[in-house]
SELO-729244 format. One record per residue: residue number from 1; residue in three letters; chain; x, y, z of N, C-alpha, C in turn. Coordinates in steps of 0.1 Angstrom, whole numbers, plus 2048, in hexadecimal, padded with zeros to 3 digits. Each point is the difference from the previous one (the first is absolute). Example, Ala and Ser with C-alpha at 12.3 -4.5 7.8 and 13.67 -1.06 7.14 Angstrom:
BEGIN
1, Ala, A, 884, 7C7, 84E, 7F7, 80C, 800, 809, 80C, 800
2, Ser, A, 7FC, 80B, 7F9, 809, 80B, 800, 7F8, 80B, 808
***
This chain:
BEGIN
1, Met, A, 8A0, 844, 2A3, 7F7, 7F5, 7FE, 7F3, 803, 808
2, Arg, A, 7F6, 7FE, 7F9, 7F3, 803, 805, 7F8, 7F3, 803
3, Asn, A, 7F9, 800, 80B, 7F7, 7F5, 803, 7F3, 801, 7F8
4, Glu, A, 7F7, 7F7, 802, 7F4, 800, 7F8, 7F7, 80C, 803
5, Val, A, 800, 806, 80B, 7F8, 80B, 803, 805, 80D, 7FA
6, Gly, A, 80D, 801, 7FC, 806, 80C, 7FA, 809, 807, 80A
7, Arg, A, 802, 7FA, 80C, 809, 807, 809, 80E, 7F9, 7FF
8, Arg, A, 80A, 808, 803, 80E, 7FB, 800, 803, 7F7, 80C
9, His, A, 808, 7F6, 7FD, 804, 7F7, 80B, 809, 807, 80A
10, Pro, A, 7FE, 7FF, 80D, 808, 808, 80A, 80F, 7FD, 800
11, Leu, A, 804, 7F4, 7FC, 80E, 7FD, 7FF, 807, 806, 7F5
12, Asn, A, 7F9, 805, 7F6, 806, 805, 7F4, 801, 810, 800
13, Glu, A, 7FB, 806, 80B, 800, 80E, 801, 80E, 805, 803
14, Asp, A, 804, 80A, 7F9, 80D, 806, 802, 7FF, 80E, 806
15, Asp, A, 7F5, 804, 804, 7FE, 80D, 806, 807, 800, 80E
16, Gly, A, 807, 80A, 803, 807, 802, 80C, 808, 80D, 801
17, Ser, A, 807, 802, 80A, 807, 80C, 802, 80F, 7FD, 7FF
18, Ala, A, 806, 803, 7F5, 80E, 7FE, 7FE, 809, 808, 809
19, Ala, A, 7FB, 80C, 803, 808, 809, 809, 800, 7FA, 80E
20, Leu, A, 7F5, 7FB, 804, 800, 7FA, 80E, 808, 7F3, 800
21, Glu, A, 7FF, 7F8, 7F6, 809, 7F4, 800, 80E, 804, 800
22, Phe, A, 804, 80A, 7F8, 80E, 804, 7FF, 805, 805, 80E
23, Ile, A, 7F8, 808, 807, 804, 805, 80D, 802, 7F5, 80A
24, Val, A, 7F6, 7F7, 800, 801, 7F5, 80A, 80C, 7F7, 7FD
25, Ala, A, 802, 7FD, 7F4, 80C, 7F7, 7FC, 80D, 808, 803
26, Gly, A, 800, 80D, 7FD, 80C, 808, 802, 804, 801, 80E
27, Val, A, 7F6, 802, 809, 803, 801, 80E, 805, 7F2, 806
28, Leu, A, 7F9, 7F6, 7FB, 804, 7F3, 805, 80E, 7FC, 7FC
29, Leu, A, 805, 805, 7F4, 80D, 7FD, 7FC, 80A, 80B, 805
30, Leu, A, 7FC, 80C, 802, 809, 80A, 804, 804, 7FF, 80F
31, Val, A, 7F7, 7FC, 809, 804, 800, 80E, 80B, 7F6, 803
32, Pro, A, 800, 7F3, 7FA, 80C, 7F8, 803, 80C, 805, 7F9
33, Leu, A, 7FF, 807, 7F5, 80C, 805, 7F9, 806, 80B, 808
34, Val, A, 7F8, 809, 806, 806, 80A, 808, 806, 7FB, 80D
35, Tyr, A, 7FA, 7F5, 806, 806, 7FA, 80C, 80E, 7FA, 7FC
36, Leu, A, 800, 7F9, 7F4, 80D, 7FA, 7FC, 80B, 80A, 7FE
37, Val, A, 7FC, 80C, 7FA, 80A, 80A, 7FE, 805, 806, 80E
38, Leu, A, 7F7, 801, 80A, 804, 805, 80D, 809, 7F6, 807
39, Ala, A, 7FC, 7F3, 7FF, 808, 7F5, 806, 80E, 7FF, 7FA
40, Leu, A, 801, 801, 7F3, 80D, 7FF, 7F9, 808, 80C, 803
41, Gly, A, 7FA, 80C, 801, 808, 80C, 804, 806, 7FF, 80E
42, Ala, A, 7F8, 7FA, 809, 805, 7FF, 80E, 80C, 7F6, 800
43, Ile, A, 7FE, 7F5, 7F9, 80A, 7F5, 800, 80D, 806, 7F9
44, Gln, A, 7FE, 807, 7F5, 80C, 806, 7F9, 807, 80A, 809
45, Glu, A, 7F9, 808, 807, 806, 80A, 809, 809, 7F9, 80B
46, Gln, A, 7FA, 7F6, 806, 808, 7F9, 80B, 80C, 7F8, 7FA
47, Thr, A, 7FE, 7FB, 7F4, 80B, 7F9, 7F9, 80C, 809, 7FD
48, Leu, A, 7FC, 80C, 7FB, 80B, 80A, 7FD, 806, 804, 80D
49, Gly, A, 7F8, 802, 80B, 806, 804, 80D, 809, 7F6, 806
50, Ala, A, 7FC, 7F3, 7FF, 809, 7F5, 805, 80D, 7FF, 7F8
51, Glu, A, 7FF, 802, 7F3, 80B, 7FF, 7F7, 80A, 80C, 803
52, Ala, A, 7FA, 80C, 802, 809, 80C, 803, 806, 7FE, 80D
53, Ala, A, 7F9, 7FB, 80A, 806, 7FF, 80D, 80B, 7F6, 800
54, Ala, A, 7FF, 7F5, 7F9, 80A, 7F6, 800, 80D, 805, 7F8
55, Arg, A, 7FD, 807, 7F5, 80B, 805, 7F8, 808, 80B, 807
56, His, A, 7F9, 80A, 805, 807, 80B, 807, 806, 7FC, 80D
57, Thr, A, 7FA, 7F7, 807, 806, 7FC, 80D, 80D, 7F8, 7FD
58, Ala, A, 800, 7F7, 7F6, 80C, 7F9, 7FD, 80B, 80A, 7FB
59, Arg, A, 7FC, 80A, 7F9, 80A, 809, 7FB, 806, 808, 80B
60, Val, A, 7F8, 806, 809, 806, 808, 80B, 808, 7F7, 80A
61, Ile, A, 7FD, 7F4, 802, 808, 7F7, 809, 80D, 7FD, 7F9
62, Ala, A, 800, 7FE, 7F3, 80D, 7FD, 7F9, 809, 80C, 7FF
63, Gln, A, 7FA, 80C, 800, 808, 80C, 7FE, 804, 806, 80D
64, Ala, A, 7FB, 7FC, 80B, 803, 806, 80D, 80E, 7FC, 804
65, Pro, A, 807, 809, 808, 80E, 7FE, 804, 802, 7F5, 80B
66, Asp, A, 7F5, 7FE, 808, 802, 7F6, 80B, 7F2, 7FA, 803
67, Ala, A, 800, 7F6, 809, 7F3, 7F9, 803, 7F6, 809, 807
68, Asp, A, 804, 809, 809, 7F7, 808, 807, 7F9, 80A, 7F7
69, Thr, A, 808, 806, 7F7, 7FB, 809, 7F6, 7F6, 7F9, 7F7
70, Ala, A, 804, 7F4, 7FC, 7F7, 7F8, 7F7, 7F3, 7FD, 806
71, Ser, A, 800, 7FD, 80D, 7F3, 7FD, 807, 7F7, 80D, 801
72, Gln, A, 806, 80B, 804, 7F9, 80C, 801, 7FA, 805, 7F2
73, Arg, A, 808, 7FF, 7F6, 7FC, 804, 7F2, 7F5, 7F7, 7FB
74, Gly, A, 802, 7F3, 803, 7F6, 7F6, 7FB, 7F3, 802, 806
75, Asp, A, 800, 803, 80D, 7F3, 803, 807, 7F9, 80D, 7FB
76, Ala, A, 809, 80A, 7FE, 7FA, 80C, 7FA, 7FA, 7FF, 7F3
77, Val, A, 807, 7F8, 7F7, 7FA, 7FD, 7F3, 7F3, 7F9, 801
78, Leu, A, 7FF, 7F6, 808, 7F4, 7F8, 802, 7F4, 809, 804
79, Val, A, 803, 808, 80A, 7F5, 809, 805, 7FC, 809, 7F5
80, Ser, A, 809, 806, 7F8, 7FD, 809, 7F5, 7F8, 7F9, 7F5
81, Val, A, 804, 7F4, 7FC, 7F9, 7F9, 7F5, 7F2, 7FC, 805
82, Thr, A, 7FF, 7FA, 80C, 7F3, 7FC, 804, 7F6, 80C, 801
83, Arg, A, 805, 80B, 804, 7F7, 80C, 801, 7FD, 805, 7F2
84, Glu, A, 80A, 800, 7F7, 7FD, 805, 7F2, 7F6, 7F8, 7F8
85, Tyr, A, 801, 7F2, 802, 7F7, 7F8, 7F9, 7F3, 7FC, 808
86, Gly, A, 7FE, 805, 80B, 7F4, 7FE, 808, 7FF, 7F2, 805
87, Met, A, 80C, 7FA, 803, 800, 7F2, 805, 7FE, 800, 80F
88, Asp, A, 7F9, 7F6, 805, 7FE, 7FE, 80F, 80E, 7FC, 806
89, Ala, A, 805, 808, 808, 80D, 7FE, 806, 800, 7F3, 809
90, Asp, A, 7F5, 7FD, 806, 7FF, 7F4, 808, 800, 7F3, 7F7
91, Ala, A, 7FB, 801, 7F4, 7FF, 7F4, 7F7, 80D, 7FE, 7F8
92, Val, A, 809, 809, 800, 80D, 7FE, 7F9, 80A, 7F8, 808
93, Gln, A, 805, 7F6, 7FA, 80A, 7F8, 806, 80D, 800, 7F7
94, Val, A, 80B, 803, 807, 80D, 801, 7F8, 80A, 7F6, 805
95, Gly, A, 806, 7F9, 7F7, 80B, 7F7, 803, 80D, 803, 7F9
96, Ile, A, 80B, 800, 807, 80D, 803, 7FA, 809, 7F4, 802
97, Ala, A, 806, 7FC, 7F5, 809, 7F5, 800, 80C, 803, 7F7
98, Cys, A, 80B, 7F9, 802, 80C, 802, 7F8, 804, 7F3, 7FA
99, Arg, A, 806, 801, 7F4, 805, 7F5, 7F9, 80F, 803, 7FD
100, Pro, A, 809, 7F8, 802, 800, 7F4, 808, 7FD, 804, 80F
101, Ala, A, 7FA, 7F6, 807, 7FC, 802, 80E, 80C, 802, 808
102, Arg, A, 800, 80B, 808, 80B, 802, 809, 7FB, 804, 80E
103, Ala, A, 809, 801, 809, 7FB, 803, 80E, 7FA, 80E, 801
104, Gln, A, 806, 80A, 7F8, 7FB, 80D, 800, 7FA, 803, 7F3
105, Cys, A, 7F4, 806, 800, 7F9, 804, 7F4, 7FC, 80E, 802
106, Pro, A, 803, 809, 7F8, 808, 7FF, 7F3, 80F, 800, 804
107, Asp, A, 808, 7FB, 7F6, 80E, 7FE, 801, 807, 804, 7F3
108, Ala, A, 80C, 803, 800, 807, 804, 7F4, 801, 7F4, 7F6
109, Gly, A, 7FC, 804, 7F4, 800, 7F6, 7F5, 7F4, 7F7, 7FF
110, Ala, A, 7F7, 801, 80A, 7F4, 7F7, 7FF, 7F5, 807, 7F8
111, Thr, A, 7F6, 7F8, 7FD, 7F4, 805, 7F9, 7F5, 801, 80A
112, Val, A, 7FA, 80C, 801, 7F5, 802, 80A, 7F3, 7FD, 7F8
113, Ile, A, 7F8, 7F8, 806, 7F3, 7FD, 7FA, 7F5, 804, 80A
114, Val, A, 7F8, 809, 7FB, 7F5, 806, 808, 7F2, 7FB, 7FB
115, Thr, A, 7F8, 7FA, 808, 7F3, 7FB, 7FC, 7F6, 807, 808
116, Val, A, 7F6, 806, 7F9, 7F5, 807, 806, 7F3, 7F9, 7FD
117, Arg, A, 7F8, 7FD, 80A, 7F3, 7F9, 7FF, 7F5, 809, 806
118, Thr, A, 7F5, 800, 7FA, 7F4, 807, 805, 7F4, 7F9, 7FA
119, Arg, A, 7F4, 805, 805, 7F3, 7FA, 7FB, 7F7, 80C, 7FC
120, Val, A, 7F9, 7FF, 7F5, 7F7, 80A, 7FB, 7F2, 7FC, 802
121, Ser, A, 7F9, 807, 808, 7F1, 7FE, 802, 7F9, 805, 7F4
122, Leu, A, 7F7, 7F8, 7FB, 7F8, 804, 7F4, 7F6, 80C, 804
123, Pro, A, 7FD, 809, 7F7, 7F7, 80B, 803, 7F2, 7FB, 805
124, Phe, A, 7FB, 808, 809, 7F2, 7FE, 805, 7FE, 7F2, 807
125, Met, A, 80A, 7FA, 804, 7FE, 7F3, 807, 7FF, 804, 80F
126, Pro, A, 7F5, 7FC, 806, 7FE, 804, 80E, 808, 7F7, 809
127, Pro, A, 803, 805, 80C, 807, 7F7, 80A, 7F7, 7F6, 807
128, Leu, A, 7F5, 7FF, 7FB, 7F6, 7F7, 806, 804, 7F1, 7FE
129, Phe, A, 801, 7F8, 80A, 804, 7F2, 800, 80E, 7FE, 7F9
130, Gly, A, 808, 80A, 801, 80E, 7FF, 7FA, 800, 800, 7F1
131, Leu, A, 7F6, 805, 7F9, 7FF, 800, 7F1, 80C, 808, 7FB
132, Asp, A, 803, 80B, 806, 80B, 808, 7FB, 80D, 7F9, 800
133, Gln, A, 802, 7F7, 80A, 80D, 7F8, 800, 7FF, 7F4, 7F6
134, Ile, A, 7F5, 7FA, 7FF, 7FE, 7F5, 7F7, 802, 805, 7F1
135, Ala, A, 7FB, 80C, 7FD, 801, 805, 7F3, 80C, 808, 7FD
136, Ala, A, 80A, 7FF, 808, 80C, 808, 7FF, 80A, 7F8, 7F6
137, Ile, A, 807, 808, 7F8, 809, 7FA, 7F6, 80E, 802, 806
138, Pro, A, 808, 7F5, 801, 80E, 801, 805, 809, 806, 7F5
139, Ile, A, 809, 809, 804, 809, 806, 7F6, 80E, 7FE, 806
140, Glu, A, 80A, 7FD, 7F7, 80E, 7FE, 804, 809, 806, 7F6
141, Ala, A, 80A, 807, 804, 80A, 805, 7F7, 80E, 7FE, 806
142, Glu, A, 809, 7FE, 7F7, 80E, 7FC, 805, 80A, 808, 7F7
143, Ser, A, 80A, 805, 807, 80B, 807, 7F9, 80E, 7FC, 805
144, Ala, A, 809, 800, 7F7, 80E, 7FC, 804, 809, 80B, 7FC
145, Gln, A, 80A, 803, 809, 80A, 80B, 7FD, 80E, 7FB, 805
146, Lys, A, 80A, 801, 7F8, 80D, 7FC, 803, 807, 80B, 809
147, Val, A, 806, 7FB, 80B, 807, 80A, 809, 80E, 800, 7FC
148, Ser, A, 806, 80C, 801, 80E, 802, 7FC, 809, 7F8, 808
149, Arg, A, 80B, 7FC, 7FA, 80B, 7F8, 808, 806, 809, 80A
150, Leu, A, 7FF, 80D, 7FE, 807, 809, 80A, 7F6, 805, 80A
151, Trp, A, 7F4, 7FA, 801, 7F5, 805, 809, 805, 7FF, 80E
152, Gly, A, 7FD, 80A, 808, 803, 800, 80E, 80F, 803, 803
153, Ser, A, 808, 802, 7F6, 80E, 802, 803, 804, 80F, 802
154, Gly, A, 7F6, 808, 7FF, 804, 80E, 803, 7F8, 80A, 7F9
***
């Protein structure tokens, strides 16, 4: 559309740099996407670690011949899994319970339930003003294993 003098109206001009627009839009969309992939990868790694810790700890406790051996093997498995999955050992909390509830846990014929809790700090969150703790995602995994009726008898 031309005005009366023969010049084009400035709002109707399509001249521009498509390559520059593509690069700017690409970077603006790519940076959040890369951060999302990094954050989901960290969360997935810690989730798999908590799940493995709960499952393997419940299994070694249920298969141990006595309570002392179960405690030693359970601790060894937790140390191994936290190291393998890069989990912060100080942030990992483990709870062990038995169903039905008895005076001694684990006990013959009971079901051992192991719960593992931890927190995942999001990537590149600074410890400034506690942002790393505020932006942490809680993770919890639980596993149950049946103990043999003959457990601890020899």
